[in-house]
N, C-alpha and C positions, 0 to 999 in steps of 0.2 A: 812864628813857625810852630812853637809848642801848642799854640792855640789851635792850629790846624791838625796836629797829631792827635790830641786828646779825643775829639769827637769820633775819629776812626777807631781808636782803641775801645772806646765805650761801645760803639756800634758792634764791633766784633764780639765783645763780651756779651752784649745783649743777644746777638744772633746765636752764639754758642749756648747761652742759657735757654733760649726759646727752643732750639733744636733738641737740647737735652731733655727738656720737658715734654716735647712731642714724642721723642723716641723711647723715653723711659718714664712714662707717666706713672706717678704714684697713686696707689689706691687710697680710698678714704681711710682705711685702717692705718696704712703707712703714714699718711699725712697726719693723722691723729697721733700716731706714735712719735713722729718727728716733732710735732708741736709740744707733746708732753715732755720729750727730752730737752727741747729748747727752753721750756719753762723751768725745768729742773736746773739746768745749767745757768739759766739767767739769774736765779736767786743765789747762786754759789759765789762766794767772794773770790776775787782774783788773787794770785800770789803776790807777795811783797815786791819781788824784783820786777814783776810785770807792772805793778802799780807805779813804781818809781820811774820805770822807763816810760810809762804812759804819761806820767806827770811832767817829766822833763820834755817829752815830745810835745806835750800840749803847750808848755811854756815856750819852747822854741818856735812852735807854730804860731803862737800868739805874738811872739816878738817879731817873727817874719811878717805876720799879717799887719802888725802895727807899723813895721817898717815899710811894708808895701803901701799901706794906706797913707802913711805920712810922707812917703818918698816923693810923690809928685808935688807935695806942698813944700818940701825942703829944697829940692833941686830946682834951680832956675836955669833954663836953657836959653842961651843967648844966640847961638848960631847953630849951623848944621853940624858942625863938628862935635859940639857938645851933645847935640841930640843923638848923633850916632854913637858917641861914647856912652851916653846914658842908656841908650838902647842896648848897646853891647853889654854893659854891666848888668842891666836888668835881665838880659837874656842869659847871661852867664849865671846870675843868681838863681834864676828859675831852672836853668839846666842843672846847676849843682843840686838844687832842691830835688829835682826829678831823678837824677842819677843816683842820689843817695838812697832813694827808695828802691830803685831797681837793683842797685848793687847789693843792698841787703837781701833782696829777693833772689838775686843771682847767687849770692853766697849760700842762701838757704837751699836753693836748687842744687848748687854744687855739692853741698853737704848731703842732700838727699841722693844725688847721683852717685856720690861715692858710696853712700850706704847701700844703694841699689846694686852698685858694682860688687860690693862685698857680699850682698845677699846672692847675687848671680853666681859669684865664685863659689859660695857655699852650696848653692843649688847644683852647680856643675859637679862639684865634688860629691854632692849627695847622689846625683844621677849616675855618676861613675860608680859610686858604691852600689847603687841599685842595679846597674848593669852587671857588675860583678856578682851581686847577689842572685840576679836572674840567671846568669850562666851557671852558678852553683846549683840553683834550684832546678834548672833543666837537667843538669847532670844527675842530681838526686832523683828527679822524676823518671829519667831514663832507667836508672838503676832500679828504682822502685817498680816500674812497669815490667822490667826484665824479671825481677824477683816475683812479681805477681803472676806473670805468665808461667814462670817455672812452677810456682805453687799450683796454679790451675792445672797444668799438665800433670803434676804429681797427684792432684786430687782426682783428675780423670783416670789416670792410670790406676789409682787406688780403687775407684769405683768399678773400673773394668775388671780388675783382679777380684774384687768382691763379688761382682756378678758372675764372673767365670767360676769362682769358688762355689757360689750358690748353685749355678747350673750343674757344675760337676757333682756337687753334693746331692742335688735332686736326681741326677741320673744314677749316681751310685746308690741312692736309696733303694732303687728297684733291685739292684744286685745284693745290697745288704739285707733286703727283706727276706732273702732265701733262708738265712740262718734263723731268723725270727719265726718264719713259717714252719720250718722243720721242727723247731722246738715246740711250737704250739700244737702241731698236728700229732706229734708222737707223745704228747702228754696223756696220761690215763683219763683225765677228766674231759678230754675233747670228744664230743659226739655231735650228731646233726642237730639235736634239740638245744644245744648250747647257744647262748647269745653271741658268742664270738665266732661261730662257725660261718655264718653268711657274710659278715664283713671280711673275714679272712679269705673266704672264697672269692669275693669281689676283688680284694687286693691281689690275689693270685692271677686273676684274669687281667688286671692292669699290668702286672709284671710280665706276663706272657705276651701281651700285645706289644709292650714297649721293647722287650728284648727281641721279639720276633721281627719287629719293624726296623731294628738296627743291627743287622748281622755284621756290620763292620767293626763293632766293638770286640775287644779281646775276650776270648772265652765265652762269647755270647751263646754259641751253640751248646756248650756244656751247661750253662745256666738255664737255657731254654729247656733242655732235656730234663733237668732236675725239677724245674717248675711244672712241666707237664706231668712228671711222675707224681708230684704232690697233687696236682689237679685230678689226675686219674684216681688217686687214693681217695680224695674228697668225694668225687662223683660215685665211686664205688660204695662209700659210706652212705651216700644218698640212696643209691639203689637198694642197698641192704635194709635201710630204714623203711623205704617204701614197701619193700617186699614183706617185712615183718608186720607192718600195720595192716596191709591188705590181707595177709594170711590170717592174722588174728580176727579181722572182720569176717572173712570167709568162714572160718571155723565157727564163729558165733552163729552165722546165718545157717550153715549146714546143721548145726545142733538144733536150731529152732525148727528147721524143716523136719528133722527126724522126730522132734517132740510133737509137732502138729500132726504128722502122719500117724504117730502112735496113739494120740488122743482120739483122732477121728476113725481110726481103724481101716483106713483106705490107703492104697499105695500112691494115690495122687493127692497132691496138696490142694486143699479147697481153693476155689477161685477167689472167694471173698477175702482170703488171708494172704494172697500172693503179694499184694502191695506192701502190707505191713511187715511181712517176714523177709521178702527179698530185697526191699529197697530202704525202708525206714531204718532198720537196724544197721544196714551197711552204710547208710549216709552218715551215721554218727562218727565214722572214722575219718570223714573228710576234714573235720576241724583240725586234726593233727597234721594233715598233709597240705592243706590249702595254702598256708603262708609259704611253705617251701616250694610248692609247685608254681605259685605266682612268681617267685623269684627266678626259678628256672625258666619259665615261659618268657619273662622279660628279657632273657639273654638267649632266646632261641635262634638269634641270627648266627651264633657261633656253632660250628659243626659238632663240637663236643657236647654242648647242651642239647642240640637237636638229637644226637644219638641217645643221650640219657633220657630225654623225654620220650623218644621212641621206645626205649626199653621199659620205661614206666608204663606207657600205654599198652605194651605187649603183656607186661605182668598183670596189669589191671584186666585186660580183655581175657587173658588165660584163666584168671581166678574167677572172673564173673561167668565165663563159659562153663566152668566146672559146677557152678551153682545153678545157672539158668537153663542150660541145655536140656537136662533131664526133665525139668518141669515143662518146658515148651514141647518137647517130644511127646510126653504123656498127654498133654492137653490136646494137641492136634491129632494124635492117634485116637483119642476119645471122640473127637469130632468125626473122624473118618469112619469109625465103626457105627455111628448112629445116623449120620446124615448122608444125603446124596452128593454127587460130585459138585453140583452147583452150590449147595449149602456148605460143603467142606471148603470150597474155594472162597466163598464170601466170608465165612466165620474165621477161617484160617488166616486170611489176609488182614481182617479187622483185628484179630488177636495179635498178630505179629506187629501191626502198626502201633498198637497200644504198648506192646513190649519195647519196641524201638523208641518210642517217645519217652517212656519211663527210663530206659537205659541212657538215652541222650541227656535227660535231666540229671540223672545220677552222675554221669560223666562230667557234666558241667560243674557239679559241686567239687569234684576232685581237680579238674583241669579247666579253669574258667576260660582261658584264651584259646586252648586247643579245641574246645567243643564246637567252635564256629566252623571248623573244617570237618566235614562228615567222614572223610577217608580215615581219620584217626580211630574211629569207632568201627570201621569196616571189619577188622579181624573178629569182632564179637558179633556184629549184626549179620554178616553174610553166612556164617555157619548156622545161626538160628533160622535164617530164611531157607537155608538148604534143607532143614528138617521138613518144612512144608513142601519143598520141591520133591524131595525123596518120597514123600507120602502120596503126592498128587500124580507123579509121573507114571507109576504102574496103572493107576486108574485111567489116566488119559490114553495110555497105549492100548488098553483093552476096551476102551469105550468105542462103540460102533454107532451110536445115535448121533446123527448129524445135527439135529435140532438142539440136543443137549450141549454139544460142543460149541455151537453158535451162541448159546446162552452163556456159557462159561467165558467166551471171548467178550461178550457184551458186559459181563460183570467186571472183568479185568479192566477193560478200556474205560468204561463209564464210571463205575462205582469206585474202583481202586485208583486208577491212574488219574482220572480227571477230577474226581471229587475229594477222595480221602488224602491222597499223596500231595495234592496241591495245597491242602489246608495244613498239613503237617510241617511243611517247609524242610529245614535241614534235618529234622529228626527222622524223616522217611527216606533220606538219601541212600542209606545202605540197603534199603528194601527194593529199590528200583531194578538193579541187575537181575535179581531172582524173579521178580514179577515179569520182566521182559523175557527171561528164559522160559518161564511157564507159558507165557503168551506165544512164544515162538514154537514151543512143543505142541500147543493146542492148534495153532495154525498149520503146522506140519501135518498133524493128524487129520485136520479138516481137509487139507489138500489131498492127502492120500485117499480118504473116504470119498471125497468128491470125484476124484478120478475113477475110483472103483465104481461108484454109483453111476457115473456117466457111461462107463464102459458096459456095465451090466444092464442098466435100466434104460439107456437111451440108444447107444450104438448097437447093442445086441438085443434090442427089444423085438420080440416076435408078436405082431398084432394078432389078436383073436378075431373070430368071426364077427363078434359084436363090434369091435373097433373098426372093421371094414364094411359094416352094414350101412352103406350109403346108397341112396338118399333116405332110406328108412329112418336112420338115426336123426337126421336133420328134421324130417317131417314130425317125428315123435317129439323132438325138443320144441318145435314151433307149436305143436298142438298142446303140449304140456304147459308151456308158458302163456298160452292163450293170446298170442299175437299174430296169428295166421293172417297174412295179407296186410299187416300193419308194421310200422317201424317199432322195433323193440331192442332191448339190450341183448348183447351176445352172452351166452351162458357157457360155463365150463363143461357142460355135458357134451357139447359138440367138439371140444378141443381134443386133439390127438394126444394120448397119454404121454408120449415122450416130450411133446411140446410143453405140457403142463409141468412135467417133472423138471425140464430144463429151466423154465422160468422160475419155478419155485426154488430150485437149488441156487440159481444165480442171485435171486433176491435175498436169500439167506447169507450167501457168502460175500455179498458186495461190501458190507461194512465190517466183515470179520477178517478179511485177508488184505495183505498189502496190494496196492494197485498193480504192480508188475505181475504178481502171482495170479491175481484175479483176472487180469487181461489174458494171460495164457489159458486159464481154465475157461474163460468166456469164449475165446476163439475155438477151442476144442469142442466145447459143448454146443456152440451154434452150428459148427460144421457137422457134428454128429447128428444133431436134431434135424438139420436140413436134409441130410442123407436119409435119415429114417422116415421123414415125411415124404420124400420123393419115392422111396420104395413102397410106402403105403399107398401113394397116389397111383403108382403103376398097378398095384394089386387091385385097387378099387376100379381102375379103368378096365381091367380084365374081368372083374366080377360083375360090375354094373354096366357102365359105359364110360367112354373117354371123357365126356363132358363132366361127369361126376368126379372123375379123377383130377381133372384140371381145376374145377372149383374147389375141391378139397385141398389141393396143393396151394392155390391162391389164398384161400381163407387162412390156412395155418401159417403160411409164409408172411402174410400181412400181420397176423397177430404177433408172430415172432419179431418182426421188424419194429412194430409199435412198442412192444414191451421192453426191448433192449435199448430203446432210444434214451430213457432217463439215466442209464448208466454212464457216468462221466469218465469214460476210459477211451483210449486210443486202440481201435480194433486193428489197425495196420501195424504189423511187426515185420522187421527186416531180419532175415536169417542169413548168416554168413557161414560159408564152408570153404574148405581148401580143395582145390582141383589140381590133381597130379597127372591128368590124362596126357598133357602135352609133353611129359618127360619121356614117354616111350619113344618118340621120334628122335629125341636127342641121344638117347642111349643107343639106338640103332646106328646113328651117325658115328658115335664113338667106337662101336664094335666094328663098323666098316672101315674105320681109319679116316673118316672124313673130318673128325674133330678130336681134340685131345684135352685131357684134364690139365696138362702142363703147358698150355698155350697162355703164357703170361700176358702177351700183347692183347689177347681178347678175353682177359679174365673177367672184366666187368660184364661183357655180353654173355659169357658162360654162366656167371653167377645169376644173371637175370633169367637165363634159360632154365636153370635148375631150381629156380625159386618157384614155390607153388603159387598158383593164382587164387585169388579170393573171389568167390562167386557170391553175389548178393541176390537174394530172392525175397520179395515182399509178399506177405500173406495178409490179406484183409478180409476177414470173415464177413464183415458187414457188406463190403462190395460184392463178394461172392453171393451173398444172400440177395442183394438187389439184382444181380445179374440173373439168378435163377428165377426170381419173381417176375422180372421183365420178360424173360423168355417164355414163361408159362402164360403170362397175360397175352403176349403176342400170339401164341398158339391158340389160346381160347378165342381171341378176337377173329382169327382167320377161320377157325372151325365154325363159329356161329355165322360169320359172313357167308361161308360156303353153304351152310345149311339153309340160309335164307335166299340167296341170289346165285346159287351155283349154276342154274341154267343160263342166266344172263351172262355170267362171267365166261362160260364156255362159248356162248354165242359171240361175245365180243372178241374172244381170242380167235375164233374162226374167221370173223370178218377182218380182223387185223391181218391175219395170214393171207387171206385172199387179196386184200389190197396191196400187200407187199409183193405178192407174186405178179400182180398186174403192173405195178410200177417197175418191176425189174425187167419186163419185156422191152425189146427194142422197138423203135418207131417203125422200122421197115417191116418187122414182123407183124405189127399191128396193121400196117397198110395192106399186107397180103391177106390176113385173116379177117380184116374188117374191124369194126368197133368192138371194144371189150363187152363181155356179157354183163348185163345189169345184175345188181346184187339180189334183187327179188327173184330173179330167174335161177339163182343157185338153188340146189336141192334143199340145203339146210336152212336157207333164208326165205323160203316161200312164205307168203303171208299166213298160211294156215299153220306152218311150223312156228312162226313168230308168235301167233296168237296162242298156240298151245304152250309155248315157253313162258309167256307172260302169265298165263293162267296158273301154271305150276308155281311160279314165284309168288303170285298173289295168294294162292292157297297156303304156301309155306309161311308167308308173313302173317296170315290170319290164324293159322292153326299151330304151327311149330314154334314160331318166335315168341308168342305170349307164354307158352310153357317154359321156354328157355329163360325168359326174363323172370318168371315166377320162381324157378329153381335158383337162379342167381341171387334173388332177394332172400331166399331161405338160407343160402350159404353165407352171403355177405349182407349183413343187416344194417350196415352203415350206409345211409343214402348217398353220402359224398363218394364213397367207394363205388357204389353201384353206378352213379353218374359218370365217374371217371372211366370205369371199365366199359360201359355201354356206349359212350360217346364215339369212339372209333368205329364201332359196329354200325351205328347210325350213319356216320360219314361214308363208310364203304357202301352201304345199301343205297343211300341217296346218290352217291357218285355213279354207281352202276345204273340206277334208274335214269340219271341225267344223260349218260352216254347212250343208252338205248333210245331214249326220247329223241335225242339229236340225230341218231342214226335213222330212225324210222321216218322222221320228218324230212330228212334229206333224200332218202332212197325209195320211199314208198309214196304211192298216190293217196289222196284223201280217202278214197274208198277203202284202201287197204288199212289206213290208219284207224278208221272207224271200226273196222273188223277186229283189229288187235285189242282195243279197249284197255289201253295202258293208263294207269292212274297218274294224276298230276303229282309233280314233286312237292307242291305245297301241301296237298292232302296227305301224302306219304309222311312228310315232316311232322305234320300235326298228329298223325297216328303213332309215329315212333315216340314223339315227346309224351304222348299219353301213356305209352307203355312204361317208360322210365324217364 
């Protein structure tokens, strides 16, 4: 039985060992360490008690082994009972041997178990102690955290209080600064040139800004008032300092001027010395003021500094005016005594521009940032420019030469405004208003002279006998130019004097006046010129013949229309005026009691009734001119047509009347009287009368018409104009011939037609084309 148990125990031990090796395999280093430890302990001697136990055990084992080996030899088994007994003894011996080993192992395990139980008890007690310790630690941690949080709150509160104290201190610093500022400002050593003045002024500005932006603080209004008083005192010191510096510089310059005048012996400062005396010496004072002015200009956004800068500018301009104005007036007066109006205008403007540029440069040295704005220097520049205006205005008012005034306008517009002022930039800004005033005065004088000139020389022009000597004047001009019978240029000799004066005046005024003013003058002058030409045309028609009057009128109106075409203006002007004529009827109704002022129900209609009407009338001088020209051309065409084919036109008119009278008769009446009388049987339409009428027309076409065409060419030397004017005449003549030809062929026999001897329309067309 024990033999069957041992293999199973060994197998389990082997399985456990192999499982242990698989699950917890040792590394090579660990195995080497185990081997090293085993080697060390293998050489170590065992204790004495272990050696004795081991020896006794070996002896007992040896004895047992000897017994076991000798047992089968000593015992003789005779029967089954003995065998079972032997086997039982042997089994008991083996069991005893095995139990002894396990008992000692059990005892060892029991001891170990007890030891482990003791250890577990100690561990439990230790864990209990640890739990108590953990609880105590938790309590300590909670108390520590509470203490830490309280400390943090205290630190935060401290920081907040410190920040509040700092903020309060920084805010109180603005109020505390008042005492410091008062102490410094009222010390005898404090002045504008001191190094502490500008920082203190800056600090005052900061205090004023802060106190003014926080009116909720206690006594902020009182502090603000005191701060402003200190600032006013400081700015007053600045103003006094600037005034003293500028007065000192002005005194030096005036002394230098007197010295130069005394040396030269003339009342006028020499022009070559103006720059050195008036500007270079004065510029030396800029070094004392420039840092202070730059500081003030950097704070120009505040109204206090804007005011002090304005005061400084005024002081500067006033003192510079006292120096420069006399020199400028003497210089321009000297020009006006020696030169003509145009030269005075040109030289005076050039001199003023130079002075303005020098003043602008000098102003820039004193006030660097303010010089960019030209209006700051206007109190100085405008009075200087007024000197030129005051000298030029009397000359302009008394000037009666239209050409000279036009030249002055040209100088101002082209040379001064377009060329010189555009180059000067901001330095010439103050000169522009005066230049425009002078230009406006010149244009006003020009307008007055132009209106007077038009009224006297155009509208009221009385033509002389030489002006009305047509066609002799035209023939003389053609003979003089050597272009008789040929195309040539039109000459001014044949122009009517008012026409020439009108066009000359308009050409001079076109670029000198404003478009609106020139338009009004152009309309008036064109209307006056047209009326003057028409009056002259009627006088020529009475003196010479109607044809000369018509051609004279056509010629001059055509010239007038062609010459005003380049003017880029609108000749149509709308005039508005109030009309009160309709109010009379409403007043009558009120007086009769038919209407009332107090009828509130009809107040709107009553208001409309008593409101004046606006009447608009449009006047277009160019259209009126075109209308007059067209009417004159039509009259000339009809007069020439009548001159050439008047008999034919009368004959056609009579024939038309006869045919109308025949057509108006009734058929019954025709039946009683018989057939209507043929046309050739009429007294005026006899073949002899028709032949006589045709002969008169042929004679007029051959004798009178060439002279008319020749005269038209003398008056109108433009071939295109001649063709345009003669074309309707040709059409009328050919049309009359065509009607006569159709009438003769329809109403007369071939024998009568041959007796009439009417020219063919083709031959007539060729003849007329040859004429013009």
